[in-house]
C-alpha positions as CSV (number, residue, x, y, z in Angstrom):
1,X,-69.8,74.2,27.3
2,X,-71.6,71.7,24.7
3,X,-69.8,74.0,22.0
4,X,-66.4,73.7,24.0
5,X,-66.3,69.8,23.6
6,X,-67.5,69.8,20.1
7,X,-63.9,72.4,19.5
8,X,-61.8,70.8,21.3
9,X,-63.6,67.1,20.0
10,X,-62.0,68.7,16.2
11,X,-58.7,68.8,17.2
12,X,-58.5,65.2,18.3
13,X,-57.0,62.5,15.9
14,X,-57.0,58.5,15.4
15,X,-54.8,56.7,14.3
16,X,-54.9,55.4,10.7
17,X,-53.9,51.4,9.8
18,X,-52.0,51.4,6.8
19,X,-51.2,48.3,4.5
20,X,-47.5,49.6,4.4
21,X,-47.4,49.3,8.4
22,X,-48.7,45.1,7.6
23,X,-45.7,44.9,4.7
24,X,-43.2,46.2,7.3
25,X,-44.5,43.9,9.9
26,X,-44.3,40.7,7.3
27,X,-40.9,42.0,5.5
28,X,-39.6,42.1,9.2
29,X,-41.1,38.3,10.0
30,X,-39.4,36.8,7.0
31,X,-36.3,38.5,7.5
32,X,-36.1,36.9,10.6
33,X,-37.2,33.7,9.5
34,X,-34.5,33.5,7.1
35,X,-31.9,35.4,8.7
36,X,-32.0,33.4,12.0
37,X,-31.6,30.2,11.0
38,X,-28.8,31.2,8.2
39,X,-26.9,33.3,11.3
40,X,-27.3,29.7,13.2
41,X,-25.6,27.9,10.3
42,X,-23.1,30.4,10.1
43,X,-21.9,29.6,13.7
44,X,-22.0,26.0,13.6
45,X,-19.5,26.5,10.2
46,X,-17.1,27.5,12.5
47,X,-17.1,24.7,14.8
48,X,-17.8,22.2,12.2
49,X,-14.9,23.9,9.9
50,X,-12.3,23.6,12.7
51,X,-13.1,20.0,13.3
52,X,-12.9,19.0,9.5
53,X,-9.5,20.0,10.0
54,X,-8.7,18.4,13.1
55,X,-10.0,15.2,11.0
56,X,-7.2,16.1,8.2
57,X,-4.8,16.3,10.8
58,X,-5.4,13.0,12.3
59,X,-6.2,10.7,9.2
60,X,-2.8,12.1,7.2
61,X,-1.1,14.3,8.8
62,X,0.8,17.6,8.9
63,X,-0.3,18.4,5.7
64,X,-3.9,16.9,6.0
65,X,-6.0,19.8,6.9
66,X,-4.7,22.1,4.0
67,X,-5.0,19.0,1.6
68,X,-8.6,18.0,2.9
69,X,-9.4,21.9,2.3
70,X,-7.5,22.2,-1.8
71,X,-6.8,18.8,-2.9
72,X,-9.2,16.3,-1.3
73,X,-8.0,13.6,-3.7
74,X,-4.5,14.2,-2.2
75,X,-5.6,13.4,0.7
76,X,-7.0,10.6,0.1
77,X,-4.0,9.5,-1.4
78,X,-1.7,10.1,1.5
79,X,-4.8,8.3,4.0
80,X,-4.7,5.5,1.4
81,X,-0.7,5.1,1.7
82,X,-0.7,5.1,5.3
83,X,-3.5,2.1,4.9
84,X,-1.6,0.3,2.7
85,X,1.7,0.5,5.0
86,X,0.2,-0.5,8.4
87,X,-0.3,-4.0,9.7
88,X,-3.5,-5.9,8.5
89,X,-4.8,-5.9,12.3
90,X,-3.9,-2.3,13.1
91,X,-7.1,0.2,13.7
92,X,-5.2,2.7,11.7
93,X,-7.9,5.5,12.1
94,X,-9.4,4.5,15.4
95,X,-7.8,7.8,17.3
96,X,-9.8,9.7,14.6
97,X,-13.8,8.3,15.6
98,X,-14.4,10.7,18.4
99,X,-13.0,13.7,16.5
100,X,-15.6,12.3,13.6
101,X,-18.0,11.6,16.0
102,X,-18.9,15.0,16.8
103,X,-17.9,16.4,13.2
104,X,-20.6,14.5,11.9
105,X,-22.5,13.5,14.7
106,X,-23.1,10.3,13.9
107,X,-22.1,7.4,15.9
108,X,-22.1,5.1,12.3
109,X,-19.0,7.0,11.3
110,X,-17.2,6.8,14.3
111,X,-17.9,3.0,13.8
112,X,-16.1,3.0,10.7
113,X,-12.8,4.7,11.9
114,X,-12.8,1.6,14.2
115,X,-12.3,-0.8,11.4
116,X,-8.9,-2.8,11.1
117,X,-6.6,-2.3,8.0
118,X,-7.4,-5.4,6.7
119,X,-11.1,-4.6,6.7
120,X,-10.4,-2.6,3.8
121,X,-10.0,-3.6,0.5
122,X,-7.7,-1.4,-0.4
123,X,-5.1,-3.4,2.1
124,X,-5.6,-6.8,0.1
125,X,-6.9,-9.0,2.5
126,X,-9.4,-11.3,1.9
127,X,-12.9,-10.1,2.4
128,X,-12.3,-6.5,3.1
129,X,-15.4,-5.3,2.6
130,X,-15.0,-1.4,3.8
131,X,-13.5,1.0,1.0
132,X,-11.7,4.3,2.0
133,X,-14.6,6.3,-0.2
134,X,-17.0,5.1,2.6
135,X,-14.7,7.0,4.8
136,X,-15.1,10.0,2.8
137,X,-19.1,9.8,2.5
138,X,-19.5,10.6,6.3
139,X,-18.3,14.0,6.4
140,X,-20.6,16.6,5.9
141,X,-20.5,18.7,2.8
142,X,-19.0,22.1,3.7
143,X,-19.9,23.7,0.5
144,X,-23.7,23.0,1.2
145,X,-23.4,24.1,4.7
146,X,-21.5,27.3,2.9
147,X,-24.7,28.5,1.4
148,X,-26.9,27.9,4.1
149,X,-24.6,30.3,5.6
150,X,-24.6,32.9,3.5
151,X,-24.6,36.4,3.8
152,X,-23.2,36.3,7.2
153,X,-20.3,33.9,5.7
154,X,-18.7,36.3,3.3
155,X,-15.2,34.9,2.4
156,X,-16.0,31.4,1.8
157,X,-15.3,28.4,4.3
158,X,-12.4,27.6,3.1
159,X,-10.6,30.9,5.4
160,X,-12.3,28.6,8.2
161,X,-10.7,25.6,8.1
162,X,-7.7,25.9,10.8
163,X,-7.2,23.5,13.0
164,X,-7.4,23.5,16.8
165,X,-4.6,23.8,18.7
166,X,-3.3,20.7,20.5
167,X,-5.1,18.9,17.7
168,X,-4.4,15.2,17.7
169,X,-1.9,14.6,14.4
170,X,-0.8,11.4,12.5
171,X,2.9,11.1,11.1
172,X,3.1,11.8,7.7
173,X,3.0,8.7,5.5
174,X,5.9,8.0,4.2
175,X,6.1,7.7,0.4
176,X,7.2,4.6,-1.3
177,X,10.0,3.9,-3.1
178,X,10.1,5.1,-6.6
179,X,11.1,2.6,-9.2
180,X,14.1,3.0,-11.3
181,X,14.8,0.9,-14.8
182,X,16.3,-2.5,-15.1
183,X,16.9,-3.1,-19.0
184,X,17.6,-6.7,-20.8
185,X,17.0,-9.3,-17.8
186,X,13.3,-10.7,-17.2
187,X,13.1,-12.6,-14.4
188,X,9.6,-13.4,-14.6
189,X,8.8,-17.6,-14.9
190,X,12.1,-18.5,-14.4
191,X,12.3,-21.1,-11.1
192,X,16.6,-21.4,-10.8
193,X,18.6,-18.1,-10.9
194,X,22.1,-18.5,-10.2
195,X,23.9,-15.6,-9.6
196,X,27.9,-14.9,-10.2
197,X,29.8,-12.0,-10.1
198,X,33.5,-11.1,-10.8
199,X,35.5,-8.3,-12.6
200,X,34.0,-8.8,-15.8
201,X,30.4,-8.1,-14.0
202,X,27.5,-9.4,-12.8
203,X,25.9,-12.9,-14.4
204,X,22.8,-14.6,-13.4
205,X,21.2,-17.9,-15.2
206,X,17.9,-18.4,-15.3
207,X,16.6,-21.7,-16.3
208,X,13.0,-22.8,-16.7
209,X,10.9,-25.0,-18.7
210,X,12.0,-22.6,-21.6
211,X,15.3,-23.6,-21.2
212,X,18.7,-22.3,-19.9
213,X,19.6,-18.1,-20.7
214,X,22.2,-16.3,-19.3
215,X,23.1,-12.2,-18.6
216,X,25.7,-10.4,-17.7
217,X,25.5,-6.8,-16.4
218,X,28.6,-4.5,-16.3
219,X,26.7,-1.3,-14.7
220,X,25.5,-3.4,-11.6
221,X,22.7,-4.4,-12.9
222,X,20.9,-1.9,-15.0
223,X,21.8,-2.9,-18.4
224,X,21.9,-6.6,-18.9
225,X,22.9,-8.3,-22.0
226,X,22.7,-11.9,-23.2
227,X,25.8,-14.1,-23.1
228,X,26.8,-18.1,-23.3
229,X,25.3,-20.1,-20.7
230,X,28.4,-22.6,-21.1
231,X,31.1,-20.3,-20.9
232,X,33.6,-21.7,-18.2
233,X,32.7,-18.7,-15.8
234,X,29.2,-20.1,-15.7
235,X,29.7,-23.6,-15.1
236,X,27.9,-25.9,-13.5
237,X,25.3,-23.3,-13.2
238,X,22.0,-24.9,-15.5
239,X,19.4,-25.6,-13.6
240,X,20.6,-25.1,-10.2
241,X,20.3,-22.6,-7.4
242,X,23.9,-21.0,-6.1
243,X,24.7,-18.1,-5.1
244,X,28.1,-16.7,-5.9
245,X,31.2,-17.3,-5.4
246,X,29.8,-20.6,-4.0
247,X,30.5,-23.8,-5.0
248,X,27.2,-25.5,-3.7
249,X,24.1,-25.5,-5.6
250,X,20.7,-26.6,-5.4
251,X,18.2,-28.5,-7.9
252,X,15.3,-30.0,-8.4
253,X,13.6,-33.9,-9.6
254,X,12.0,-33.1,-11.8
255,X,13.1,-30.4,-13.6
256,X,10.2,-28.2,-13.5
257,X,7.6,-26.3,-10.9
258,X,4.3,-27.4,-10.0
259,X,5.8,-31.4,-9.5
260,X,6.5,-33.7,-6.6
261,X,9.9,-32.9,-6.2
262,X,13.4,-34.1,-4.6
263,X,16.1,-31.7,-3.6
264,X,18.9,-32.1,-4.6
265,X,22.0,-31.0,-3.5
266,X,25.6,-30.2,-5.3
267,X,28.9,-29.3,-4.1
268,X,31.9,-28.5,-6.4
269,X,29.8,-29.6,-9.4
270,X,29.1,-33.3,-7.9
271,X,25.8,-34.5,-6.4
272,X,26.3,-34.8,-2.7
273,X,23.1,-35.7,-1.3
274,X,19.1,-35.5,-1.6
275,X,16.4,-34.9,0.4
276,X,12.3,-35.5,-0.6
277,X,9.8,-33.0,0.0
278,X,6.2,-34.0,1.3
279,X,3.8,-35.6,-0.3
280,X,1.2,-33.3,-2.4
281,X,3.4,-30.6,-2.6
282,X,4.2,-28.2,-5.4
283,X,6.7,-26.1,-6.0
284,X,6.2,-22.6,-7.0
285,X,9.9,-21.0,-6.1
286,X,13.0,-21.8,-5.0
287,X,16.0,-19.2,-3.7
288,X,19.0,-20.4,-1.8
289,X,22.0,-18.7,-0.5
290,X,25.3,-20.4,0.3
291,X,24.3,-22.5,3.6
292,X,20.6,-23.6,2.7
293,X,17.7,-23.1,0.0
294,X,14.1,-22.3,0.8
295,X,11.3,-23.5,-1.2
296,X,7.4,-22.0,-1.4
297,X,5.0,-25.2,-1.7
298,X,1.6,-25.3,-2.3
299,X,-0.5,-27.8,-0.4
300,X,-3.5,-29.6,-2.8
301,X,-5.9,-27.6,-0.6
302,X,-4.8,-24.4,-2.0
303,X,-2.4,-23.6,1.5
304,X,1.2,-22.2,1.2
305,X,4.3,-23.6,3.1
306,X,7.6,-22.9,3.3
307,X,10.4,-25.7,3.5
308,X,13.9,-25.1,4.5
309,X,16.6,-27.6,3.3
310,X,20.2,-26.6,4.5
311,X,22.7,-28.6,2.9
312,X,23.2,-32.1,2.8
313,X,20.2,-32.2,5.8
314,X,16.6,-33.6,5.2
315,X,14.4,-30.7,4.2
316,X,11.8,-29.6,6.8
317,X,8.6,-27.1,7.1
318,X,9.7,-23.8,7.9
319,X,7.3,-21.5,9.9
320,X,4.9,-19.8,8.0
321,X,3.2,-16.8,8.3
322,X,-0.1,-17.1,8.9
323,X,-1.7,-14.3,7.1
324,X,-0.1,-15.7,3.9
325,X,-2.7,-17.6,3.4
326,X,-5.4,-15.1,4.1
327,X,-4.4,-13.0,1.5
328,X,-4.6,-13.2,-2.5
329,X,-1.9,-12.9,-4.0
330,X,-1.4,-12.4,-8.1
331,X,1.9,-14.0,-7.8
332,X,4.6,-14.9,-4.8
333,X,8.3,-14.8,-4.8
334,X,11.2,-15.3,-2.5
335,X,14.9,-15.0,-2.2
336,X,17.9,-15.8,0.2
337,X,20.5,-13.4,1.3
338,X,23.1,-14.2,4.0
339,X,21.0,-16.1,6.0
340,X,18.0,-14.4,5.6
341,X,14.8,-15.0,3.7
342,X,12.7,-12.4,2.4
343,X,9.1,-13.1,0.9
344,X,7.6,-10.8,-1.5
345,X,3.7,-10.7,-2.5
346,X,2.3,-9.0,-5.6
347,X,-1.1,-7.5,-5.0
348,X,-2.6,-5.4,-8.0
349,X,-1.0,-2.2,-7.8
350,X,1.0,-3.0,-4.5
351,X,4.1,-5.4,-3.8
352,X,4.6,-6.1,0.0
353,X,7.8,-7.8,1.6
354,X,8.3,-9.9,4.5
355,X,11.2,-11.6,6.1
356,X,12.3,-13.6,8.6
357,X,16.3,-13.8,9.4
358,X,15.8,-17.2,11.9
359,X,14.4,-19.3,9.5
360,X,10.5,-18.4,10.7
361,X,10.9,-18.7,14.2
362,X,10.1,-14.3,14.3
363,X,8.7,-12.3,10.9
364,X,9.4,-8.7,9.9
365,X,6.5,-6.6,9.6
366,X,5.2,-6.1,6.0
367,X,6.8,-3.3,3.9
368,X,5.8,-1.9,1.3
369,X,8.5,-2.3,-1.9
370,X,5.8,-1.1,-5.1
371,X,2.5,0.9,-4.9
372,X,2.0,1.7,-9.0
373,X,-1.3,3.4,-7.4
374,X,0.8,6.1,-5.3
375,X,4.2,6.2,-7.0
376,X,3.3,4.9,-11.1
377,X,6.6,4.7,-12.6
378,X,4.8,4.0,-16.4
379,X,0.8,5.3,-16.1
380,X,-1.3,2.3,-16.9
381,X,1.5,-0.3,-17.4
382,X,0.6,-3.6,-16.7
383,X,3.5,-5.5,-15.0
384,X,3.8,-9.4,-14.2
385,X,3.8,-10.3,-10.4
386,X,7.6,-9.2,-8.4
387,X,10.2,-11.0,-8.2
388,X,13.5,-11.0,-6.1
389,X,16.9,-11.1,-6.9
390,X,19.9,-11.2,-4.5
391,X,23.3,-10.5,-6.3
392,X,26.2,-8.1,-5.5
393,X,25.1,-7.8,-1.8
394,X,21.9,-6.3,-2.4
395,X,18.3,-7.4,-3.3
396,X,17.0,-6.1,-6.3
397,X,12.6,-6.3,-6.6
398,X,11.3,-6.3,-10.4
399,X,8.8,-6.3,-12.2
400,X,8.3,-6.8,-15.7
401,X,5.7,-5.3,-18.3
402,X,4.0,-7.8,-19.6
403,X,3.9,-5.7,-23.4
404,X,7.2,-8.4,-23.9
405,X,9.8,-5.5,-23.8
406,X,12.9,-5.7,-22.1
407,X,12.0,-2.7,-19.9
408,X,11.7,-3.7,-16.1
409,X,11.1,-1.8,-12.9
410,X,13.6,-1.9,-10.1
411,X,13.6,-1.1,-6.8
412,X,16.9,-2.1,-4.5
413,X,17.2,-3.0,-0.4
414,X,20.6,-3.1,1.5
415,X,18.8,-4.1,4.6
416,X,17.3,-7.6,4.2
417,X,13.8,-6.3,2.3
418,X,13.1,-4.1,5.6
419,X,13.3,-0.7,3.3
420,X,13.8,-0.1,0.1
421,X,15.1,2.9,-2.6
422,X,14.9,3.7,-6.4
423,X,17.4,1.4,-8.2
């Protein structure tokens, strides 16, 4: 029996532990530790990319998702365009807060999108501390997420950036008017502007501290040439403001900006009355039509005001938008056309326009007339503050170059500054 057991025992084999088994187990563990997080990252990236596309639509309109994916600089250009065209107190991006909160997982990012337009430095209001770059910094880096999802994401993250059904979509931001050119007429610095139109062309007589200058255009304002200010057709236009074909005019005593002044009324070249402005008020600009003159004045405290001087009537303060004293314009100008008062404010690369058709009781929202950042005519060119000229039934907004050349840029409006187009 013992021999049988011995013989049987000879046939029994015991498993042997080998080093390759340990290596295989370790490799499997390493693969799990490396692959599982990457698989999870790939899964999360699908949701993140969709939210990324939804955010693009919400911020910049129909092309937002594609631009955020392929041309981020163009995307933020559209976002800026939307921002500057909004009212100062408007929460432009508030509707995108829930999307960005899900996208980033950070309440701070959603809070930034609740800010009012005037809180952004790009809008131009005094004290704007936020910048659009602050919003950009809250977005996740999809390239980094894509790297962490390799090799489970073979075709790259771009193919995943597609908006979800029912994603909130902003209206496509409207491009500002592309400026055209105007040659030979430089309005910056002039206080009085008399306009005349006839079959011989358009005439403008400018009066300022440097004297009197007259210009004529034969092509409805595109090209101007100097002409005599003393010709019969321009009689009674020196150091006065008057509209086309009007025998009424408005003057100042003394004849210079920045001094306490008396408004003088003229009718058929003869002085017909006067009205004194308030104490301590400096005249910055003056514009007129046939019925009245409107004057921008500045008080000793630096506050802007508007004064309305109806022909041969006492001047009176005109209601002014409070926000005009919350801005820091590089320059301000105004025009008077068919009873409407139009005000242009230059703020760096931006020129905004606001108007009233009922002498200040109601003002229109701001419109962007020029935006050299968004739509440059001459890259890197610098300009003097914008000027307004009402002539020939149209309203011109011009900006003279600081180079001293005869070249200026211009846009035109046929609806009292509510919209602008290329001149």
